[in-house]
C-alpha positions in Angstrom: -143.4 6.2 376.8 -142.6 9.9 376.7 -143.0 11.0 380.3 -141.9 14.6 379.9 -144.8 15.5 377.7 -147.2 14.3 380.5 -145.5 15.8 383.6 -142.1 17.6 383.3 -141.4 17.7 387.1 -142.3 14.0 387.9 -140.6 12.9 391.1 -142.3 9.5 391.5 -143.0 7.0 388.7 -145.0 3.9 389.4 -147.1 1.3 387.6 -150.5 -0.1 388.4 -149.3 -3.5 387.3 -146.3 -4.9 389.2 -145.4 -7.1 386.1 -144.3 -3.9 384.3 -141.4 -1.6 385.4 -141.0 2.0 384.1 -137.6 3.7 384.1 -137.0 7.4 384.4 -136.4 7.7 380.6 -139.8 6.2 379.8 -138.6 2.6 379.1 -141.1 -0.1 380.1 -139.8 -3.6 381.0 -141.5 -6.7 382.2 -140.4 -8.2 385.5 -141.9 -11.7 384.8 -143.3 -13.7 381.9 -146.4 -12.0 380.3 -149.2 -14.0 378.7 -151.5 -12.0 376.4 -154.2 -14.6 376.2 -156.8 -12.0 375.4 -154.4 -10.4 372.9 -154.6 -7.2 374.8 -153.4 -6.0 378.2 -153.9 -2.6 379.9 -152.0 -0.9 382.8 -151.5 2.7 384.0 -148.4 4.7 384.7 -148.8 7.1 387.6 -146.6 10.3 387.8 -146.5 12.4 390.9 -145.0 15.8 391.7 -144.7 15.6 395.5 -143.9 19.3 396.1 -146.6 20.7 393.9 -149.1 17.9 394.8 -149.8 17.1 391.1 -150.8 13.6 389.9 -151.1 12.5 386.2 -151.8 9.1 384.6 -150.8 7.5 381.3 -152.8 4.6 380.1 -150.8 1.9 378.2 -152.4 -0.8 376.0 -150.4 -3.8 375.0 -151.2 -5.9 371.9 -149.7 -9.2 371.1 -147.1 -9.0 368.3 -147.9 -12.0 366.1 -145.2 -11.2 363.5 -142.2 -12.0 365.7 -143.5 -15.5 366.2 -142.5 -16.3 362.6 -138.8 -16.0 363.6 -139.1 -19.2 365.6 -141.3 -20.9 363.1 -138.5 -21.1 360.5 -135.9 -22.2 363.0 -137.0 -25.5 364.4 -133.5 -26.1 366.0 -134.1 -23.3 368.6 -137.3 -25.0 369.9 -135.7 -26.6 372.9 -136.0 -26.4 376.7 -133.3 -24.1 378.2 -132.1 -23.7 381.7 -133.0 -20.3 383.2 -130.2 -18.1 384.3 -130.6 -17.3 388.0 -127.7 -16.4 390.3 -128.1 -16.6 394.0 -128.6 -13.3 396.0 -125.5 -11.3 396.6 -124.2 -9.7 399.8 -122.3 -6.5 400.1 -120.6 -5.5 403.3 -121.7 -2.2 404.7 -119.1 0.6 404.6 -116.8 -1.7 402.6 -113.3 -0.5 402.1 -113.0 -1.6 398.5 -111.1 -1.5 396.3 -113.8 0.0 394.0 -115.3 -0.7 391.7 -116.1 -3.9 393.6 -117.4 -6.9 391.8 -120.7 -8.1 393.3 -122.0 -10.8 391.0 -122.0 -12.1 387.4 -125.0 -13.0 385.3 -124.8 -14.8 382.0 -127.1 -16.0 379.2 -126.6 -18.8 376.7 -128.2 -17.0 373.9 -127.5 -13.3 374.5 -124.3 -11.2 374.7 -125.5 -7.7 375.7 -126.4 -7.1 379.4 -128.1 -4.1 381.0 -129.5 -3.6 384.5 -132.0 -1.5 386.3 -131.8 -1.4 390.1 -133.8 0.1 392.9 -133.1 0.5 396.7 -135.4 -0.2 399.6 -134.9 1.6 402.9 -136.3 4.2 405.3 -136.8 7.6 403.8 -135.7 6.6 400.3 -137.5 8.8 397.7 -135.5 7.9 394.7 -132.8 5.4 393.7 -129.1 6.3 394.2 -127.3 7.5 391.1 -124.3 5.5 389.7 -124.0 3.1 392.6 -124.0 -0.1 390.4 -123.2 -0.9 386.8 -122.9 -4.0 384.6 -120.4 -4.9 381.9 -122.3 -5.1 378.7 -120.2 -8.0 377.3 -119.5 -10.1 380.5 -122.5 -9.5 382.8 -120.3 -8.6 385.7 -122.1 -6.4 388.3 -119.9 -3.8 390.1 -120.4 -1.4 393.0 -118.8 2.0 392.6 -118.7 3.0 396.3 -119.5 2.0 399.9 -123.1 1.7 401.0 -124.7 2.6 404.4 -127.1 -0.1 405.4 -129.1 2.2 407.5 -129.9 4.2 404.4 -130.1 1.4 401.8 -130.7 -2.0 403.5 -131.1 -3.9 400.1 -131.3 -3.5 396.3 -133.2 -5.2 393.6 -131.4 -5.4 390.2 -133.3 -6.3 387.1 -131.0 -7.8 384.5 -131.8 -7.8 380.8 -130.0 -9.9 378.2 -130.4 -9.1 374.5 -128.9 -10.1 371.1 -126.9 -7.6 369.0 -130.1 -6.9 367.0 -132.0 -5.9 370.1 -134.0 -9.1 370.6 -134.4 -10.3 374.3 -134.6 -14.1 374.3 -134.4 -14.4 378.0 -136.9 -13.4 380.7 -135.6 -10.5 382.8 -133.8 -11.6 386.0 -134.6 -10.0 389.4 -131.4 -10.1 391.4 -131.3 -9.1 395.1 -128.2 -7.5 396.7 -128.5 -7.4 400.5 -126.3 -5.0 402.5 -124.8 -6.8 405.4 -124.8 -4.8 408.6 -121.7 -3.5 410.2 -121.6 -2.4 413.9 -121.0 1.2 413.0 -123.6 2.8 415.2 -123.2 3.1 419.0 -126.4 2.9 421.1 -127.9 6.1 422.4 -130.3 7.1 425.2 -133.7 8.6 424.2 -133.3 11.4 426.7 -130.4 13.5 427.8 -131.3 13.3 431.5 -133.8 10.9 433.1 -135.5 12.2 436.3 -137.2 9.8 438.8 -138.7 10.1 442.3 -138.9 7.5 445.1 -140.2 7.9 448.6 -137.7 7.8 451.4 -137.5 4.6 453.5 -138.7 2.6 450.5 -138.2 -1.1 450.7 -135.6 -3.0 448.6 -137.0 -4.0 445.2 -139.2 -0.9 444.7 -139.0 0.2 441.1 -137.7 3.7 440.6 -137.8 4.1 436.8 -136.5 2.7 433.4 -133.6 3.9 431.2 -134.5 3.7 427.5 -131.8 3.3 424.8 -131.9 2.5 421.0 -129.4 1.4 418.3 -129.6 2.1 414.6 -127.9 -1.1 413.5 -129.8 -4.2 412.2 -132.5 -5.3 414.7 -132.4 -8.7 416.4 -128.6 -9.0 416.0 -125.7 -8.6 418.4 -125.2 -5.2 417.0 -128.5 -4.1 418.7 -128.4 -6.3 421.8 -127.9 -3.8 424.7 -126.7 -4.1 428.2 -127.0 -1.5 431.0 -124.9 -0.9 434.1 -124.3 1.8 436.7 -121.0 3.4 436.3 -121.1 5.8 439.3 -123.3 7.3 442.0 -123.3 10.8 443.4 -122.9 11.2 446.3 -120.4 8.3 446.5 -121.9 6.5 449.5 -123.0 3.0 449.8 -124.8 2.0 446.6 -128.5 2.2 447.2 -129.8 1.6 443.6 -129.4 -1.2 441.1 -130.2 -1.6 437.4 -131.4 -4.6 435.4 -128.8 -5.3 432.7 -131.3 -6.2 429.9 -134.3 -3.9 430.6 -132.6 -0.8 432.2 -135.1 -0.8 435.1 -133.7 1.0 438.2 -134.8 -0.3 441.6 -133.9 0.2 445.3 -131.2 -1.9 446.8 -130.9 -0.6 450.3 -133.6 0.7 452.7 -131.3 3.5 454.0 -133.0 6.2 451.9 -133.2 9.2 454.2 -134.2 12.5 452.6 -132.8 14.4 455.5 -129.3 13.0 454.8 -129.3 12.8 451.0 -132.2 14.5 449.2 -131.1 13.6 445.6 -128.9 11.0 443.9 -127.2 11.2 440.4 -126.4 8.0 438.6 -124.2 7.6 435.5 -125.5 4.8 433.4 -123.7 3.0 430.6 -125.4 1.1 427.7 -123.3 -1.1 425.4 -124.2 -3.2 422.4 -122.8 -6.6 421.4 -124.5 -7.9 424.5 -122.2 -5.9 426.7 -118.9 -7.4 425.4 -115.9 -5.2 425.8 -115.5 -4.7 422.0 -119.1 -3.4 421.7 -119.9 0.3 421.3 -121.2 2.1 424.3 -122.8 5.4 425.5 -123.5 6.9 428.9 -126.5 8.7 430.2 -127.6 10.4 433.4 -130.4 9.5 435.9 -131.4 12.0 438.6 -133.3 10.3 441.5 -135.1 12.7 443.9 -136.0 11.3 447.3 -139.5 12.3 448.3 -140.2 13.3 451.9 -142.3 11.2 454.3 -143.2 12.3 457.8 -140.6 10.2 459.6 -139.5 13.1 461.9 -141.8 14.2 464.7 -142.0 17.9 465.5 -140.7 19.2 468.9 -141.0 22.4 470.8 -137.9 24.6 471.0 -138.5 25.3 474.7 -140.3 23.1 477.3 -141.9 26.1 479.1 -143.2 29.5 478.0 -144.6 32.6 479.9 -147.0 35.2 478.6 -148.9 38.2 480.0 -152.2 39.7 479.1 -154.5 42.4 480.5 -157.8 41.4 481.9 -160.8 41.7 479.6 -158.7 41.8 476.5 -160.2 39.8 473.7 -158.8 38.5 470.4 -155.2 39.5 471.3 -152.1 37.5 470.5 -150.1 36.8 473.7 -147.4 34.2 472.6 -145.7 32.6 469.6 -144.1 29.2 470.0 -141.5 27.6 467.6 -141.1 23.9 466.7 -138.3 22.0 465.2 -139.0 19.5 462.3 -136.4 17.9 460.0 -138.9 17.1 457.3 -139.1 19.0 454.1 -140.4 22.6 454.8 -143.8 23.4 453.4 -144.8 19.8 453.1 -147.6 18.1 455.1 -144.8 16.2 456.9 -143.5 19.4 458.4 -146.7 21.4 458.8 -147.4 21.9 462.5 -150.8 21.4 464.1 -151.1 22.8 467.7 -153.6 21.9 470.3 -154.3 23.0 473.9 -154.7 19.7 475.8 -155.1 21.1 479.4 -156.1 24.3 481.2 -158.6 25.7 478.6 -161.9 24.3 479.9 -163.7 27.6 479.5 -162.4 28.1 475.9 -160.7 31.4 476.7 -157.7 30.6 474.7 -157.1 29.5 471.1 -153.9 28.4 469.3 -153.4 28.5 465.5 -150.5 28.0 463.0 -148.8 30.7 461.0 -148.4 29.1 457.6 -145.5 31.3 456.7 -143.4 30.6 459.7 -144.9 27.4 461.0 -145.2 29.0 464.4 -147.9 28.5 466.9 -150.0 31.7 467.8 -151.7 31.7 471.2 -154.6 34.2 471.5 -157.2 35.1 474.1 -160.6 34.8 472.6 -162.6 35.4 475.8 -161.8 38.2 478.3 -160.0 37.1 481.5 -160.9 38.4 484.9 -158.1 39.4 487.2 -160.5 39.2 490.2 -161.3 35.6 489.5 -157.9 34.2 488.4 -154.5 36.0 488.4 -152.7 33.2 486.5 -153.6 30.5 484.0 -151.5 27.4 483.2 -151.9 25.8 479.7 -150.3 22.6 478.3 -150.0 22.6 474.5 -148.9 19.8 472.0 -147.8 19.7 468.4 -148.3 17.2 465.5 -148.0 17.2 461.7 -150.6 17.5 459.1 -149.5 14.1 457.6 -149.5 11.0 459.8 -146.2 10.0 461.3 -144.4 7.2 459.6 -141.9 5.2 461.6 -138.6 4.9 459.8 -136.7 1.6 459.7 -134.4 0.9 462.6 -135.9 3.8 464.6 -138.1 3.9 467.7 -141.5 5.6 468.3 -141.2 9.1 469.7 -143.5 10.5 472.3 -145.7 13.5 471.5 -143.9 16.7 472.2 -145.6 19.0 474.7 -144.9 22.3 476.4 -146.2 24.4 479.3 -147.5 28.0 479.0 -148.0 30.1 482.1 -150.3 33.1 481.4 -150.2 36.0 483.9 -153.4 38.1 484.0 -152.7 41.8 484.7 -155.1 44.0 486.6 -156.5 47.2 484.9 -159.0 49.9 485.7 -161.9 48.3 483.9 -164.9 50.0 482.4 -168.4 48.7 482.6 -169.0 45.1 481.5 -172.2 43.9 479.9 -173.4 40.5 481.1 -173.9 38.8 478.7 -171.7 40.4 476.1 -174.3 39.4 473.5 -178.0 39.7 474.2 -180.5 38.3 471.9 -184.0 39.9 471.9 -187.0 38.8 469.9 -189.9 41.0 468.9 -192.9 40.3 466.8 -193.6 42.0 463.6 -196.2 44.9 463.6 -195.6 45.8 467.2 -196.5 49.4 468.1 -193.8 52.1 468.3 -192.3 52.3 471.8 -192.9 48.7 472.7 -190.5 47.4 475.4 -188.6 44.4 474.1 -186.0 44.0 476.8 -183.4 45.6 479.1 -179.6 45.6 478.6 -177.4 46.8 481.5 -173.7 46.7 482.4 -171.9 46.4 485.7 -168.7 48.1 487.1 -166.3 45.2 487.8 -164.8 47.1 490.7 -168.1 47.8 492.5 -170.3 45.0 491.0 -173.3 47.3 490.4 -174.7 49.5 487.7 -175.0 52.8 489.4 -173.9 55.9 487.5 -173.6 54.0 484.1 -175.1 55.6 481.0 -176.1 53.7 477.8 -175.9 54.7 474.2 -176.2 53.1 470.8 -173.1 53.5 468.7 -173.6 55.7 465.6 -174.5 54.0 462.3 -176.8 51.4 463.8 -180.3 50.5 462.8 -182.7 53.3 463.6 -185.7 51.3 464.6 -184.3 50.4 468.1 -183.3 52.7 470.9 -182.1 52.3 474.4 -182.9 54.3 477.5 -179.9 56.3 478.7 -180.3 55.7 482.5 -182.2 52.3 482.7 -181.0 50.4 479.6 -184.5 49.6 478.5 -184.7 48.6 474.8 -187.7 49.8 472.9 -188.9 50.0 469.3 -188.8 53.4 467.6 -190.8 52.4 464.6 -193.5 49.9 463.7 -191.6 46.8 462.7 -192.3 45.5 459.2 -190.1 42.8 457.6 -191.1 44.0 454.2 -189.5 47.5 454.6 -185.9 48.6 454.4 -183.2 47.0 456.6 -185.9 45.1 458.5 -186.2 42.7 455.5 -183.1 40.8 456.9 -185.2 39.9 459.9 -182.5 40.8 462.5 -180.1 43.6 463.5 -177.0 43.6 465.6 -176.7 46.8 467.7 -173.5 47.8 469.5 -174.3 49.4 472.9 -171.9 51.6 474.8 -171.8 51.7 478.6 -170.0 54.8 480.2 -169.3 55.0 483.9 -168.5 58.2 486.0 -164.8 58.0 485.2 -165.4 58.0 481.4 -164.5 54.3 481.1 -166.5 52.6 478.3 -167.6 49.1 477.9 -169.4 47.6 474.9 -172.0 45.0 474.4 -174.1 43.7 471.5 -177.8 43.4 471.2 -179.1 41.1 468.5 -182.7 42.0 467.7 -184.6 39.3 465.8 -187.9 40.2 464.2 -190.3 37.3 464.3 -192.8 37.1 461.5 -196.2 38.4 462.5 -199.7 37.6 461.3 -200.3 40.8 459.4 -202.0 39.5 456.3 -205.3 37.6 456.1 -205.8 34.8 453.5 -207.8 35.6 450.5 -209.0 33.5 447.5 -207.3 34.5 444.3 -210.1 33.6 441.9 -213.6 34.9 442.5 -215.7 33.7 439.5 -216.4 30.1 438.7 -218.7 28.1 436.4 -220.4 24.9 437.6 -222.1 22.7 435.0 -225.0 20.3 435.6 -222.6 17.5 436.6 -222.1 19.5 439.8 -218.4 19.0 439.8 -217.0 20.6 443.0 -215.1 23.8 442.7 -211.6 24.0 444.1 -210.9 27.1 446.1 -207.3 28.1 446.7 -206.3 30.9 449.1 -203.1 32.9 449.4 -201.5 34.5 452.4 -198.6 36.9 452.4 -197.4 35.7 455.8 -195.0 32.8 456.4 -195.2 29.9 458.7 -196.6 29.6 461.3 -199.1 32.3 460.3 -200.1 30.9 456.9 -201.2 27.4 456.1 -203.2 25.3 456.9 -206.3 27.3 455.9 -209.8 26.7 457.3 -212.7 27.4 454.9 -216.3 27.9 455.8 -219.4 29.6 454.3 -219.8 32.9 456.0 -223.5 33.3 455.3 -225.7 31.0 457.4 -228.6 31.2 454.9 -226.3 29.9 452.2 -224.5 27.3 454.4 -227.6 25.1 454.1 -227.3 25.1 450.3 -223.5 25.0 449.9 -220.9 23.0 451.7 -217.1 23.2 452.1 -215.0 20.0 451.9 -211.3 20.2 452.9 -208.8 19.2 450.2 -205.4 20.0 451.6 -203.7 22.6 453.7 -204.1 25.2 451.0 -207.3 24.3 449.2 -210.9 23.2 449.7 -213.9 22.1 447.5 -217.1 24.0 447.3 -220.2 22.1 446.2 -224.0 22.3 446.6 -225.7 20.3 449.3 -228.7 19.4 447.3 -230.6 20.2 444.1 -230.5 23.9 443.4 -231.9 25.9 440.4 -229.6 27.1 437.7 -228.3 30.6 438.1 -225.6 32.8 439.6 -224.8 32.6 443.2 -222.7 35.0 445.3 -221.3 33.1 448.3 -219.1 34.7 451.0 -216.3 32.3 451.9 -214.4 32.9 455.2 -210.8 31.7 455.2 -208.7 31.5 458.4 -205.0 31.0 458.6 -203.0 29.1 461.2 -202.6 32.2 463.3 -206.4 32.8 463.5 -206.5 35.7 461.1 -209.6 35.6 459.1 -210.6 37.1 455.7 -213.8 36.9 453.7 -213.8 36.5 449.9 -217.0 36.7 447.8 -217.2 33.9 445.3 -219.5 34.1 442.3 -220.7 30.7 441.0 -222.6 30.5 437.7 -224.5 27.2 438.0 -225.2 26.6 434.3 -227.1 23.9 432.3 -224.0 22.9 430.3 -221.7 20.0 429.7 -218.4 22.0 429.9 -217.8 25.5 431.3 -217.0 26.7 427.8 -220.6 25.9 426.7 -222.1 28.2 429.3 -223.6 31.6 428.4 -221.8 34.9 428.5 -221.6 36.6 431.9 -223.9 39.4 430.7 -226.9 37.2 430.2 -229.7 37.6 432.7 -229.9 34.4 434.8 -233.7 34.7 434.8 -233.7 33.9 431.1 -232.1 30.5 431.8 -234.4 27.4 431.7 -235.4 26.5 435.3 -235.6 23.0 436.5 -237.5 21.8 439.6 -236.0 19.7 442.3 -234.9 16.2 441.6 -234.7 16.9 437.9 -231.0 16.2 437.4 -230.1 12.6 436.8 -226.9 11.0 437.8 -224.9 8.6 435.7 -226.3 5.5 437.5 -229.9 6.7 437.0 -229.3 7.2 433.3 -227.7 3.8 433.0 -230.7 2.2 434.9 -233.1 3.9 432.4 -231.1 2.5 429.4 -231.1 -1.0 430.8 -234.8 -0.8 431.6 -235.6 0.4 428.1 -233.6 -2.5 426.6 -235.5 -5.0 428.8 -238.9 -3.5 427.8 -237.9 -3.6 424.2 -237.1 -7.3 424.5 -240.5 -8.1 426.0 -242.3 -6.1 423.3 -240.5 -8.0 420.6 -241.6 -11.3 422.2 -245.2 -10.1 422.4 -245.2 -8.7 418.9 -243.9 -12.0 417.6 -246.8 -13.8 419.4 -249.4 -11.3 418.2 -248.1 -11.5 414.7 -249.0 -15.1 414.5 -252.7 -14.1 415.0 -253.0 -12.2 411.8 -252.5 -15.2 409.5 -255.2 -15.5 406.9 -255.2 -19.2 406.5 -257.7 -21.3 408.5 -256.6 -23.7 411.2 -257.3 -27.3 410.6 -258.8 -29.6 413.2 -255.5 -31.4 413.7 -253.6 -28.2 414.2 -252.8 -28.8 417.9 -251.9 -32.5 417.3 -249.8 -31.7 414.2 -248.2 -28.8 416.0 -247.4 -30.8 419.1 -245.9 -33.7 417.1 -243.5 -31.4 415.3 -242.5 -29.5 418.4 -242.3 -32.2 421.1 -242.2 -35.7 419.6 -238.6 -36.9 419.5 -239.5 -40.2 417.8 -242.4 -41.5 415.7 -245.5 -42.2 417.8 -249.2 -42.4 417.8 -251.1 -39.5 416.3 -253.4 -37.7 418.6 -256.2 -35.7 417.2 -257.9 -33.0 419.3 -261.3 -31.8 418.0 -261.5 -29.2 420.8 -259.5 -26.8 418.6 -262.2 -25.1 416.5 -262.4 -21.7 414.8 -263.8 -18.9 416.7 -266.9 -17.1 415.4 -266.5 -13.3 415.3 -269.0 -10.8 414.2 -266.3 -8.7 412.6 -265.2 -9.2 409.0 -261.7 -9.9 410.4 -261.7 -13.6 411.2 -260.3 -15.0 414.4 -259.3 -18.3 415.9 -259.3 -19.8 419.4 -259.2 -22.9 421.5 -262.3 -24.4 423.2 -262.7 -27.0 425.9 -266.2 -28.3 426.1 -268.6 -25.3 425.8 -266.3 -22.7 427.3 -263.9 -20.6 425.3 -260.5 -20.6 426.9 -258.3 -18.9 424.4 -259.2 -16.3 421.9 -257.1 -14.4 419.4 -258.5 -12.1 416.9 -256.9 -10.3 414.1 -257.3 -6.6 414.0 -255.6 -3.3 414.0 -255.8 -3.0 417.7 -255.0 -5.8 420.2 -255.5 -5.6 424.0 -255.0 -8.1 426.7 -258.1 -8.2 428.9 -259.2 -10.1 431.9 -262.3 -12.2 431.4 -264.4 -12.7 434.5 -265.7 -16.1 433.8 -264.9 -19.5 435.4 -261.6 -18.1 436.7 -260.0 -17.9 433.2 -258.3 -15.1 431.4 -258.8 -14.7 427.6 -257.1 -12.8 424.9 -259.8 -10.6 423.4 -259.7 -8.4 420.4 -261.2 -5.0 419.7 -261.3 -3.9 416.1 -261.8 -0.4 414.8 -265.5 -0.6 415.1 -266.2 -2.5 418.3 -265.5 -2.9 421.9 -264.3 0.6 422.5 -267.6 2.5 422.1 -266.8 5.0 419.5 -264.5 3.1 417.3 -261.2 4.1 419.0 -258.5 1.5 419.7 -257.9 0.8 423.3 -254.0 0.3 423.1 -251.2 0.2 420.5 -250.4 -3.1 418.9 -248.7 -5.7 421.3 -247.9 -3.2 424.0 -248.3 -5.5 427.0 -246.4 -5.6 430.3 -244.5 -8.7 431.3 -246.9 -9.4 434.2 -250.0 -9.3 431.9 -248.3 -11.6 429.4 -247.3 -14.0 432.2 -250.8 -14.0 433.8 -252.3 -14.8 430.5 -249.9 -17.4 429.2 -249.3 -19.5 432.3 -252.9 -21.0 432.7 -253.2 -21.4 428.9 -250.0 -23.3 428.7 -251.1 -25.5 431.6 -254.4 -26.4 429.8 -252.5 -27.1 426.6 -250.1 -29.5 428.3 -253.0 -31.2 430.1 -254.8 -31.8 426.8 -251.7 -33.1 425.1 -251.6 -35.9 427.7 -255.0 -37.3 426.6 -256.0 -39.3 423.7 -259.3 -39.2 421.6 -261.3 -40.9 424.4 -260.1 -38.4 427.0 -257.8 -41.0 428.5 -254.2 -40.5 429.4 -251.6 -41.6 426.9 -249.7 -44.8 427.3 -246.5 -44.7 429.4 -244.3 -45.5 426.4 -244.9 -42.0 425.2 -243.1 -40.7 428.3 -239.8 -42.2 427.1 -239.5 -39.6 424.4 -239.4 -36.8 427.1 -236.1 -37.8 428.6 -233.4 -35.3 427.7 -230.5 -36.7 429.6 -229.2 -37.0 433.1 -228.8 -33.8 435.0 -231.3 -31.6 433.2 -232.6 -29.0 435.7 -235.5 -28.0 433.6 -236.8 -31.5 432.8 -238.8 -32.0 429.6 -240.7 -29.2 427.8 -242.5 -31.7 425.6 -246.3 -31.6 425.2 -246.6 -35.1 426.5 -244.7 -34.6 429.7 -246.1 -36.1 432.8 -247.1 -32.9 434.7 -249.3 -33.6 437.7 -249.0 -30.2 439.3 -249.3 -26.7 437.8 -246.4 -25.5 439.9 -244.0 -27.7 438.0 -244.2 -25.2 435.1 -242.4 -22.5 436.9 -239.2 -23.4 435.1 -240.7 -21.9 431.9 -240.3 -18.4 433.4 -236.5 -18.8 433.2 -236.3 -20.4 429.7 -236.8 -17.3 427.7 -235.5 -18.5 424.3 -237.1 -21.9 424.6 -240.3 -20.5 426.0 -240.6 -18.0 423.1 -240.1 -20.7 420.5 -242.7 -23.0 422.0 -245.3 -20.2 422.3 -244.7 -19.1 418.7 -245.0 -22.7 417.5 -248.2 -23.4 419.4 -250.0 -20.3 418.1 -248.8 -20.5 414.5 -249.6 -24.2 414.1 
């Protein structure tokens, strides 16, 4: 394959199929037996220019050469099984001294005389094969090395040997021969760092790990050439060894508890690492480990002197009177040496304070409250010192007592100026007070005389200008109307320095802290003034606002300011800030202006006028514009509005009435049939409706047609000579009460009769439930009584009663026509059997 035409600067040549090997000159060789069963094989040669980042591919197609098979076809003697040439892997000593060329191995073939090789190296960082390292004698097959090899660069080689006949034919399969470079201990171990730095706290116990030394070896891994051993060569300073090292891992640990940072703050160890498992003939290297001893608070601080003296003038405040020094052997600047001072006795009145100077670690004693020579000429203090970090007891040492020292403070007498008592006076004044209001009195005394005669008072310049003090009396008054919303008064307080001057010109100072308490200067008012109320009369939520703060704001109290409107509108509290406004009763639609009085927690009251548009709407958006005259709105009298429950009751009542009317219309509809009723109508009807088994037929001749003068025929039931039930077809039907023999009948009025003028009395089948019940109940009783008699007006036999039994536990009993009913009251159950009752009534009338 011509590789130069594809990529001139190819640095890497590889094949997609490991069976084929490509050399730099473009020669393609097989590394194993190839079977072209499909008579065609394809692979790709990949060329790379690593520097230019260029990749190109060459596609190679192999086709089986059938012509060469004829060579073996003529020569039947060569068709035999041959042993395959395969030498064992070779070994070459690293850095071999020769002599070179050095014979490595010999390969031979029984059928070929010319030998060639192609070899490749495997190792870290190998980009290309070494040039001229190995060659093979063409005639003998001896493989020679031309120079020494470094195993760390080339751990092994693979040599592909080819044997061919003089005419160029290769009867043998290429042989892959491995040459391994045997390692020589030519590399000494080395540490991964030049200097290892570790830290360990002082007074650490034996066995505490300090750190680990890390070393590596470039020779062959997992051999004696890379088996390392560590040991400590020397220690600086050369005192008793306090550290040890693990020979295999290089871990350094503490051997002795005598680690005292104050004695030795740092140790330097010289560590040796040797290969060949530490044997004397192994190669070695040394490294350095620096171990710093970290400080712990194992040294308690102590005062340099056991007693100190100081002097201070009386009435001096915030003045330094003494500095004390302590001794501490711990590391300076660390929490173990930082001093913390405390006055443990003699400072009951808190006149003194002691702090620490962070730069010098000294204790600073100051007077924070003026001393009075006349009361005490000398003060004795006892101070103590500790460290910021807790004290740690070192091994083989005893607990030390806390260090203390005594300070004697001498108070010096001076000619004092006036003194304010107290030095800070707090005065409170309410907001909105008038100008010149007296808020307090601040006077000073002469310490020598104990009175205030001849002392003048002034306010130091630059103070707030809304407070002044009387020069002679010390009375403090307001010079402006106080308002927390104006200028400096927004802060709510002001500190005023007052000067007191006696006759000798001595001056004393005091401080007045004036605090402005919030006042009730704003009255609450309702933010929104116009509302819309629909016919659902949903209450209106009123919310007021007050510019004051607690306790002069919420909770608010609402009420209707106009007595004439308070009878029509009411206020219901909601929370501390809001309330509900709603009408007391039914009021006409229209606009109402209602004065609402709102009082805050401080009693300040404001009146807001609320406009309520009571509108006949479902939602406020459906209401009319504000410009419409309310007199044009439809008016409704009292008790016109209906609530949700009233509307629901009306709907349920309508449904009940509709059900009754459907029942009546179904009954009335049976009366407009045009076919005549036979004599056995009742009997036949009752047998179908009530007989549960075959029985004796009962004929009732009392059911006869009714004679009506109208052309619209009607039918009825008669008992003897008296008409008891009458139903007439017509366009108009009414249920009337008949005043005869205590019975009620169903009469009919047609278009031309009964009404006197041809007008119908009532719409079809519009009867009330009570009318229908009063008419039906006695008729049903008569019907049941007749059903219990035979043709000779005798009661039926008892065997007929067996067909009326409907099962055990029936509350209603039997509804059959032949039931044994002795009392009319026993039919009350029919009032609760609406479906059954309606079916029986329809059946009786239709049949």
